[in-house]
SEFI-863115 format. One line per 2 residues: number of its first residue (from 0); their letters; for each residue x, y, z of C-alpha. Coordinates in Angstrom, 2 decimals, padded with zeros to 5 digits. Example, Ala and Ser with C-alpha at 12.3 -4.5 7.8 and 13.67 -1.06 7.14 Angstrom:
<atoms>
0 = AS = 012.30 -004.50 007.80 ~ 013.67 -001.06 007.14
</atoms>
This chain:
<atoms>
0 = MT = 055.08 089.56 056.94 ~ 052.45 088.94 059.64
2 = DL = 052.36 092.63 060.58 ~ 051.98 093.64 056.93
4 = AS = 049.09 091.18 056.46 ~ 047.35 092.74 059.48
6 = VL = 047.72 096.22 057.98 ~ 046.33 095.05 054.64
8 = MA = 043.36 093.37 056.33 ~ 042.56 096.55 058.28
10 = FK = 042.70 098.50 055.03 ~ 040.20 096.07 053.41
12 = VA = 037.80 096.43 056.33 ~ 037.94 100.22 056.02
14 = SG = 037.83 100.52 052.22 ~ 036.15 097.32 051.06
16 = CD = 039.03 096.69 048.65 ~ 041.30 093.67 048.42
18 = VS = 045.04 094.33 048.55 ~ 048.05 092.17 047.64
20 = VW = 051.82 092.67 047.67 ~ 053.88 090.84 045.07
22 = SQ = 057.63 090.31 044.76 ~ 059.95 088.72 042.24
24 = GS = 062.87 086.62 043.38 ~ 066.26 086.20 041.73
26 = GG = 064.91 083.36 039.57 ~ 062.12 085.55 038.19
28 = VL = 059.42 083.71 040.18 ~ 056.53 085.99 041.13
30 = TW = 054.97 085.37 044.55 ~ 052.70 087.32 046.86
32 = EA = 054.11 088.19 050.24 ~ 050.88 089.40 051.84
34 = AT = 047.29 089.61 050.62 ~ 043.71 089.92 051.82
36 = NR = 042.63 087.15 049.44 ~ 044.31 084.62 047.19
38 = PP = 044.61 086.65 044.01 ~ 045.85 085.35 040.68
40 = PP = 049.24 086.70 039.55 ~ 049.05 090.07 037.79
42 = TR = 049.20 089.94 034.02 ~ 051.51 092.92 033.86
44 = LP = 054.30 094.26 036.09 ~ 054.77 097.99 035.61
46 = TT = 057.99 099.88 036.41 ~ 058.22 102.72 038.94
48 = SE = 058.50 105.27 036.10 ~ 055.17 104.13 034.56
50 = GP = 053.05 104.79 037.58 ~ 049.85 102.83 038.42
52 = VP = 048.54 100.53 035.70 ~ 044.84 099.33 035.57
54 = LD = 044.19 095.62 035.17 ~ 040.94 093.79 034.51
56 = TP = 040.29 090.63 036.52 ~ 037.25 088.28 036.57
58 = DG = 036.22 089.80 039.94 ~ 036.53 093.41 038.88
60 = PT = 038.99 096.19 038.08 ~ 042.32 096.48 039.92
62 = LI = 045.22 098.91 039.95 ~ 048.91 097.85 040.26
64 = AA = 052.02 099.98 040.86 ~ 055.70 099.22 041.34
66 = MP = 057.03 099.77 044.89 ~ 059.87 102.28 045.37
68 = GP = 063.06 100.89 046.87 ~ 065.74 098.30 046.10
70 = RR = 063.37 095.32 046.04 ~ 061.35 094.32 042.96
72 = AW = 057.86 094.46 044.46 ~ 054.37 095.63 043.47
74 = LM = 051.23 096.75 045.26 ~ 047.87 095.78 043.76
76 = VG = 044.55 097.27 044.99 ~ 041.16 095.83 043.97
78 = PC = 038.67 094.59 043.21 ~ 036.49 096.54 045.66
80 = VT = 033.02 095.78 047.05 ~ 031.84 099.23 046.02
82 = PS = 032.57 099.85 042.29 ~ 032.64 103.63 042.79
84 = VQ = 035.71 103.55 045.02 ~ 038.60 105.56 043.61
86 = LE = 041.29 102.86 043.23 ~ 044.10 105.30 042.50
88 = AQ = 043.38 107.32 045.65 ~ 043.35 104.13 047.72
90 = LQ = 046.62 102.95 046.14 ~ 048.40 106.27 046.66
92 = FL = 047.31 106.22 050.31 ~ 048.58 102.70 050.91
94 = LP = 051.75 102.76 048.77 ~ 054.10 104.61 051.21
96 = VV = 052.87 102.51 054.15 ~ 053.65 099.24 052.45
98 = AQ = 056.95 100.58 051.07 ~ 058.07 101.38 054.62
100 = FL = 057.17 097.87 055.76 ~ 059.19 096.31 052.95
102 = QS = 062.19 098.58 053.61 ~ 062.18 097.70 057.30
104 = AL = 061.96 094.00 056.53 ~ 064.86 094.33 054.10
106 = EV = 067.03 096.08 056.71 ~ 066.28 093.39 059.28
108 = EH = 067.21 090.73 056.75 ~ 070.50 092.46 055.92
110 = AA = 071.31 092.89 059.62 ~ 070.62 089.21 060.23
112 = NE = 072.84 088.21 057.32 ~ 075.69 090.45 058.47
114 = LA = 075.35 089.20 062.03 ~ 075.58 085.64 060.76
116 = ER = 078.63 086.54 058.68 ~ 080.31 088.25 061.66
118 = YE = 079.33 085.68 064.26 ~ 082.80 084.17 064.37
120 = EI = 084.35 087.60 064.79 ~ 081.98 088.55 067.62
122 = NL = 082.62 085.20 069.25 ~ 086.35 085.84 068.89
124 = LY = 086.10 089.17 070.74 ~ 084.29 087.47 073.63
126 = TI = 086.86 084.67 073.67 ~ 089.74 087.15 073.86
128 = SE = 088.06 089.01 076.72 ~ 087.84 085.72 078.61
130 = IL = 091.50 084.94 077.87 ~ 092.63 088.31 079.19
132 = GR = 090.46 087.88 082.27 ~ 091.90 084.47 083.15
134 = TV = 095.61 084.78 082.33 ~ 098.38 086.83 083.88
136 = SL = 101.40 085.93 081.74 ~ 101.75 088.21 078.72
138 = EE = 103.33 085.41 076.68 ~ 100.49 083.01 077.52
140 = AT = 097.78 085.57 076.77 ~ 099.24 086.72 073.43
142 = GR = 099.87 083.12 072.36 ~ 096.28 082.10 072.94
144 = IL = 094.91 085.27 071.35 ~ 097.09 084.74 068.29
146 = RE = 095.76 081.20 067.83 ~ 092.16 082.43 068.09
148 = IS = 092.76 085.28 065.60 ~ 094.49 083.00 063.13
150 = ET = 091.69 080.45 063.29 ~ 089.07 083.13 062.60
152 = VG = 090.77 084.79 059.62 ~ 092.37 081.56 058.36
154 = AR = 096.03 082.59 058.75 ~ 098.69 079.91 059.04
156 = KA = 101.54 082.27 059.95 ~ 101.28 085.00 062.57
158 = AV = 103.27 086.82 065.22 ~ 102.86 089.37 068.00
160 = FV = 105.81 091.73 068.45 ~ 106.26 093.87 071.59
162 = HD = 108.37 097.02 071.86 ~ 111.58 096.74 073.90
164 = AT = 112.28 100.36 074.87 ~ 115.78 099.61 076.16
166 = AQ = 116.99 097.99 072.93 ~ 114.72 100.08 070.67
168 = SL = 113.54 096.94 068.94 ~ 110.49 094.71 068.43
170 = VA = 110.62 091.27 070.03 ~ 108.29 088.38 069.16
172 = VA = 106.42 087.21 072.28 ~ 104.09 084.87 070.38
174 = AL = 104.20 083.24 066.95 ~ 102.27 080.72 064.86
176 = GV = 104.10 078.27 062.65 ~ 107.49 078.78 064.37
178 = PP = 108.72 079.08 067.98 ~ 108.72 082.75 069.12
180 = ES = 112.37 082.53 070.18 ~ 113.39 081.68 066.60
182 = VP = 111.86 084.88 065.19 ~ 114.57 087.53 064.66
184 = TI = 114.37 090.72 066.69 ~ 113.52 093.73 064.51
186 = SL = 115.20 097.11 064.96 ~ 112.82 100.06 065.00
188 = SD = 115.08 101.93 062.60 ~ 115.02 099.18 059.95
190 = QA = 113.58 100.77 056.81 ~ 112.97 097.44 055.03
192 = SV = 110.82 095.96 057.78 ~ 107.04 096.16 057.44
194 = TA = 106.70 095.52 061.18 ~ 109.01 098.41 062.08
196 = QV = 107.23 100.75 059.65 ~ 103.80 099.91 061.09
198 = FR = 105.11 100.55 064.60 ~ 106.76 103.85 063.67
200 = TS = 103.72 105.20 061.79 ~ 101.01 103.60 063.98
202 = HS = 099.10 102.75 060.78 ~ 098.00 099.32 059.50
204 = LV = 099.23 097.87 056.21 ~ 097.56 095.30 053.92
206 = LD = 100.26 093.92 051.61 ~ 100.06 091.93 048.39
208 = PD = 101.97 088.62 048.17 ~ 105.14 090.12 046.66
210 = QM = 104.94 093.56 048.26 ~ 107.73 094.64 050.67
212 = MW = 109.13 091.15 051.15 ~ 112.05 091.16 053.62
214 = DG = 114.26 088.29 054.74 ~ 114.00 089.32 058.40
216 = ER = 110.25 088.60 058.37 ~ 110.20 085.38 056.29
218 = AV = 109.88 083.25 059.44 ~ 106.40 084.69 060.08
220 = RK = 105.30 085.71 056.59 ~ 104.22 083.88 053.45
222 = GA = 102.43 085.75 050.68 ~ 099.94 088.51 051.51
224 = ML = 100.19 090.00 054.98 ~ 098.07 092.11 057.31
226 = SV = 100.14 094.15 059.78 ~ 098.34 096.10 062.55
228 = PI = 099.85 098.28 065.33 ~ 099.07 097.41 068.95
230 = MW = 097.95 100.67 070.53 ~ 097.34 101.69 074.13
232 = TS = 095.27 104.73 075.05 ~ 096.44 106.41 078.25
234 = PN = 094.00 107.93 080.80 ~ 094.88 111.45 079.58
236 = GG = 093.61 110.58 076.09 ~ 096.96 110.12 074.34
238 = SE = 097.90 106.91 072.57 ~ 101.18 105.13 071.98
240 = PL = 102.22 102.01 070.03 ~ 103.25 099.03 072.13
242 = GV = 103.81 096.45 069.41 ~ 102.55 094.93 066.13
244 = VN = 100.34 091.96 065.06 ~ 101.21 090.26 061.74
246 = LS = 099.01 087.71 059.91 ~ 099.78 085.93 056.61
248 = DR = 099.54 082.67 054.60 ~ 095.74 082.63 054.44
250 = RS = 094.17 079.22 053.82 ~ 091.61 080.63 051.38
252 = NQ = 094.34 082.42 049.38 ~ 092.02 085.45 049.45
254 = PF = 093.43 088.92 050.17 ~ 092.88 090.47 053.57
256 = TA = 089.93 092.87 053.58 ~ 089.08 096.15 055.29
258 = GD = 086.80 094.12 057.56 ~ 089.72 091.92 058.61
260 = QK = 091.80 095.01 059.29 ~ 089.04 096.54 061.43
262 = LI = 088.62 093.32 063.41 ~ 092.33 092.87 064.09
264 = SA = 092.65 096.54 065.06 ~ 089.95 096.06 067.69
266 = IA = 091.72 092.97 069.01 ~ 095.10 094.75 068.95
268 = TQ = 093.65 097.36 071.31 ~ 092.80 094.59 073.76
270 = IG = 096.31 093.16 073.41 ~ 097.67 096.65 074.12
272 = TA = 095.72 096.75 077.36 ~ 097.09 093.31 078.27
274 = IQ = 100.67 094.45 077.57 ~ 100.24 097.59 079.65
276 = NA = 098.65 095.64 082.51 ~ 101.50 093.12 082.43
278 = RL = 104.03 095.94 082.60 ~ 102.22 097.57 085.52
280 = VR = 102.12 094.25 087.37 ~ 105.85 093.72 086.80
282 = ES = 106.65 097.27 087.90 ~ 104.50 096.85 090.99
284 = LS = 106.22 093.59 091.90 ~ 109.64 095.16 091.29
286 = QQ = 108.76 098.13 093.47 ~ 107.45 095.82 096.16
288 = RL = 110.67 093.78 096.10 ~ 112.72 096.97 096.14
290 = RQ = 110.80 098.27 099.17 ~ 111.36 094.96 100.96
292 = EM = 115.07 095.00 100.14 ~ 115.42 098.62 101.24
294 = QL = 113.64 097.87 104.50 ~ 115.92 094.88 105.05
296 = AH = 118.99 097.03 104.36 ~ 117.69 099.65 106.82
298 = DL = 117.15 097.03 109.51 ~ 120.61 095.54 108.96
300 = QM = 122.29 098.95 109.14 ~ 120.48 099.87 112.34
302 = RL = 121.70 096.61 113.87 ~ 125.29 097.70 113.25
304 = LP = 124.83 100.57 115.68 ~ 125.62 099.69 119.31
306 = NV = 123.11 099.54 122.13 ~ 123.54 102.54 124.42
308 = ET = 123.53 100.18 127.40 ~ 126.92 098.93 126.20
310 = VS = 128.71 101.64 128.27 ~ 126.37 101.59 131.28
312 = PT = 126.79 102.33 134.19 ~ 130.03 104.21 133.45
314 = AK = 128.10 106.60 131.21 ~ 124.51 107.39 130.34
316 = VA = 124.05 107.69 126.60 ~ 121.15 108.44 124.27
318 = AR = 121.61 108.14 120.50 ~ 119.38 108.14 117.45
320 = VV = 120.05 107.80 113.70 ~ 117.41 108.61 111.05
322 = PA = 118.63 108.08 107.46 ~ 117.32 110.38 104.72
324 = ES = 116.70 107.24 102.63 ~ 116.35 103.63 103.76
326 = VG = 120.06 103.57 104.52 ~ 122.54 106.37 105.08
328 = GD = 126.08 107.41 105.89 ~ 125.73 108.63 109.50
330 = LY = 127.17 106.53 112.30 ~ 127.95 106.48 115.98
332 = NL = 129.90 104.00 118.06 ~ 130.44 103.37 121.79
334 = FR = 133.31 101.58 123.52 ~ 134.03 100.38 127.05
336 = LG = 137.75 101.05 127.46 ~ 138.45 100.14 131.07
338 = PG = 137.51 101.38 134.52 ~ 135.78 104.76 134.23
340 = KT = 136.62 105.14 130.52 ~ 134.05 105.48 127.75
342 = GV = 134.76 105.95 124.06 ~ 132.19 107.75 121.90
344 = MI = 132.41 108.31 118.17 ~ 130.22 110.07 115.61
346 = GD = 130.77 110.19 111.85 ~ 129.12 111.62 108.76
348 = VS = 130.01 110.08 105.40 ~ 129.70 112.54 102.53
350 = GH = 126.45 111.96 100.64 ~ 123.82 109.42 101.59
352 = GY = 122.21 106.29 100.21 ~ 123.75 102.89 099.51
354 = QA = 127.31 103.98 098.73 ~ 127.50 106.05 101.90
356 = AL = 125.99 103.13 103.84 ~ 128.77 100.79 102.65
358 = IM = 131.46 103.24 103.79 ~ 129.59 103.64 107.08
360 = AL = 129.57 099.86 107.64 ~ 133.31 099.66 106.94
362 = AM = 133.99 102.52 109.34 ~ 131.93 100.83 112.06
364 = SA = 133.80 097.54 111.84 ~ 137.26 099.10 111.55
366 = SA = 136.72 101.56 114.41 ~ 135.64 098.73 116.73
368 = IH = 139.05 097.13 116.18 ~ 141.24 100.27 116.37
370 = AQ = 139.53 101.70 119.47 ~ 140.66 098.67 121.46
372 = TT = 144.29 098.85 120.36 ~ 145.15 102.39 121.47
374 = AD = 143.92 104.78 124.15 ~ 144.77 107.89 122.11
376 = PG = 141.86 109.22 120.00 ~ 144.22 110.78 117.44
378 = ET = 145.99 107.46 116.92 ~ 142.62 105.70 116.61
380 = LS = 141.45 108.01 113.83 ~ 144.85 107.78 112.13
382 = AL = 144.60 103.98 112.13 ~ 141.05 104.21 110.82
384 = LS = 142.17 106.51 108.00 ~ 144.96 104.09 107.07
386 = TM = 142.46 101.21 106.91 ~ 139.92 103.08 104.77
388 = KD = 142.24 105.20 102.65 ~ 141.86 103.18 099.45
390 = EL = 138.05 102.88 099.70 ~ 137.67 106.61 100.34
392 = AT = 139.91 107.44 097.38 ~ 138.10 105.01 095.05
394 = TE = 134.63 106.29 095.95 ~ 135.81 109.92 096.18
396 = MF = 134.11 110.18 099.56 ~ 135.22 111.43 102.96
398 = IS = 134.08 111.19 106.59 ~ 133.83 113.98 109.13
400 = MF = 134.46 112.22 112.43 ~ 134.76 113.01 116.13
402 = YG = 136.14 110.50 118.61 ~ 136.34 111.22 122.30
404 = VV = 137.38 109.21 125.36 ~ 135.83 110.32 128.65
406 = DR = 137.99 109.28 131.62 ~ 135.75 109.95 134.59
408 = NA = 138.34 108.84 137.13 ~ 141.08 111.09 135.74
410 = GR = 138.65 113.97 135.06 ~ 139.76 114.35 131.42
412 = LR = 138.16 114.26 127.98 ~ 140.65 113.33 125.30
414 = FA = 139.42 113.76 121.74 ~ 140.32 114.00 118.06
416 = NA = 138.14 115.93 115.65 ~ 138.52 115.29 111.93
418 = GH = 136.37 117.98 110.36 ~ 133.26 117.44 112.49
420 = PH = 131.88 120.87 113.46 ~ 129.03 119.89 115.76
422 = AF = 130.76 118.64 118.92 ~ 130.04 120.40 122.24
424 = VI = 130.64 120.00 125.96 ~ 127.82 121.33 128.15
426 = PK = 128.99 121.48 131.78 ~ 126.75 121.89 134.80
428 = SG = 127.38 125.61 134.72 ~ 125.70 125.81 131.32
430 = KV = 128.59 127.53 129.54 ~ 128.74 125.67 126.24
432 = ER = 132.17 124.86 124.77 ~ 132.70 123.85 121.15
434 = LP = 135.33 121.16 120.64 ~ 137.34 122.47 117.67
436 = AL = 137.73 120.53 114.43 ~ 141.52 120.79 114.13
438 = DP = 141.97 118.36 111.25 ~ 140.30 117.79 107.85
440 = PL = 137.75 114.97 107.37 ~ 139.14 111.48 106.85
442 = GM = 139.86 111.00 103.15 ~ 140.39 114.73 102.52
444 = GN = 144.15 114.99 102.70 ~ 146.75 112.58 104.08
446 = SA = 147.66 114.22 107.40 ~ 147.18 112.12 110.52
448 = PS = 144.51 113.45 112.91 ~ 145.93 115.01 116.10
450 = GS = 144.59 114.70 119.62 ~ 143.51 117.20 122.28
452 = SR = 142.18 117.09 125.83 ~ 140.23 119.19 128.30
454 = PW = 139.01 118.81 131.89 ~ 135.94 116.71 132.53
456 = TT = 133.73 117.03 135.59 ~ 131.27 114.38 136.65
458 = GD = 127.88 115.40 135.33 ~ 129.21 117.18 132.26
460 = ML = 127.43 116.33 129.01 ~ 128.89 115.70 125.57
462 = LL = 126.55 116.65 122.71 ~ 127.31 115.45 119.18
464 = FT = 125.19 115.72 116.04 ~ 125.62 115.65 112.27
466 = DG = 125.00 118.55 109.90 ~ 121.72 117.01 108.73
468 = VS = 120.27 118.24 112.04 ~ 121.44 121.86 111.83
470 = DA = 120.77 122.04 108.06 ~ 117.18 120.75 108.33
472 = RD = 114.86 123.01 106.28 ~ 111.30 124.14 106.67
474 = RQ = 108.82 124.66 103.81 ~ 110.35 128.04 103.00
476 = GN = 113.86 126.59 102.90 ~ 115.01 128.13 106.20
478 = RL = 117.70 126.21 108.14 ~ 117.11 125.13 111.70
480 = GE = 120.68 126.12 112.69 ~ 122.90 124.64 115.39
482 = EK = 122.17 127.43 117.91 ~ 118.62 126.20 118.54
484 = VV = 119.81 122.62 118.89 ~ 122.54 123.50 121.40
486 = EI = 120.19 125.80 123.32 ~ 117.65 122.99 123.79
488 = AR = 120.41 120.78 125.23 ~ 121.81 123.59 127.41
490 = KH = 118.42 124.59 128.77 ~ 117.53 121.00 129.74
492 = RE = 121.06 119.85 130.64 ~ 119.91 118.43 133.98
494 = EE = 117.52 115.99 132.30 ~ 118.35 112.47 131.22
496 = PT = 120.16 112.23 127.83 ~ 117.18 110.32 126.40
498 = KI = 114.79 113.20 127.11 ~ 117.23 115.71 125.64
500 = VD = 117.51 113.75 122.38 ~ 113.71 113.47 122.26
502 = RI = 113.39 117.25 122.70 ~ 115.81 117.93 119.85
504 = FG = 113.93 115.59 117.50 ~ 110.69 117.25 118.57
506 = LL = 112.22 120.58 117.57 ~ 113.21 119.06 114.21
508 = DQ = 109.70 117.77 113.55 ~ 108.17 121.13 114.46
510 = HT = 110.59 122.97 112.15 ~ 110.45 120.73 109.09
512 = GD = 106.84 119.51 109.23 ~ 106.20 117.34 106.17
514 = TP = 109.21 118.69 104.24 ~ 111.27 115.77 102.86
516 = RR = 114.60 115.21 104.64 ~ 117.66 116.21 102.65
518 = DD = 120.26 114.47 104.79 ~ 120.72 111.84 107.47
520 = LT = 120.08 112.87 111.09 ~ 122.17 111.66 114.04
522 = IV = 122.30 112.90 117.64 ~ 124.37 111.51 120.53
524 = AL = 124.19 112.81 124.12 ~ 126.51 111.38 126.79
526 = RS = 126.79 112.14 130.49 ~ 129.42 110.51 132.70
</atoms>
């Protein structure tokens, strides 16, 4: 009341009148809270409806009036140095000023009391923030938070349930009074469960001791219970329930209040953020592991493909495989088959991805064996089909495949073509010849692939590619087409095979730009 005493003293200096403010405590004791002198207690305490009441004192007349507001307080003006001063005018001037001081003091007092009452709750919120900032494990964080909550509200039984989207259930990740693993999982569709109802409705429930008792929740409930949904607000403003917090068996045996519900709801929001963060961390780690595994699979598959130097100096070969995903179903293989003989194979497994990659790996290993056992390309593909028949039937996949043997000394190209349309010979003259696909792809029908042959002149070039190259699309969906690919090779047929393959991939990049690849890409160019 120091400020009020200063105001009263300034008033006395200006008016020449003493002023005192009196209040009555709960015990009926009358005391002055601020005064310009030490006045005796008033002999009468009027009510606010009476208005100002005159009092006679040994020092002179005074006027007293009840203060408006919730407090029982009175303002007394007088005696004054100058007897002619209008006491009522002075009192009416000062009354609202003092009333405002008392109201402000009362509000500060109430705020201080409420702050003291809520100190533990405020401290709890800070503690939970620190827990979430230090811990990574969801189970560890929720366990510690649950202990802090229970200590603050005096609950001896508690649990945090988290939504399992796969099983459409609520699973206890933390519990007080029992191990979390011993708490039964709760189905979201269970109509008897308080926990399931709170999750489904996203609304809190405060239950009386015998209200909605259910055997499935007895492990974490005794008597009255407070059940609050754990909510997470997404960046777009929407919210979704992630779980439920249950508290019961209060030490004080008092019912849970609206204040308790508000506090736990605020904490549940923090738990929701922790749950979402934990999920994002797990998803990030899973994606990181997946990327590492996919990169490893890509590297392993690329190692299955032979080095083009394998057939040097009998033939000069350039080859490149670019899977649409980390791994794919395109393949090529090269074989040294004796003096002047080079075997070259290209294949395209239907589809792409991991299943196609497994068939590709099987074809690579089996073809390496069969190519060494027979010099006839048709017999080689027939043996390969026999080896892979069951796997192709089980997976419902097939392989378009071309296998050719260039015999430079004999001047012949012997080949078998099982449904592979993009196989061409480009001689020095530049007149391109397509090598016909006379048989269906391996796995599409049971007929054995047949063989063919044609003349081969030193310097001729064999160009092979898969349909991912000719079917490459631009932003408007237009195909590249095989004509442009073959024309690039024909026009630059005198260049090294490596440069020709580079030119074709340059054409692909120019055509597709940043359009995602739809299929695997493989190109093989051989000159012998």
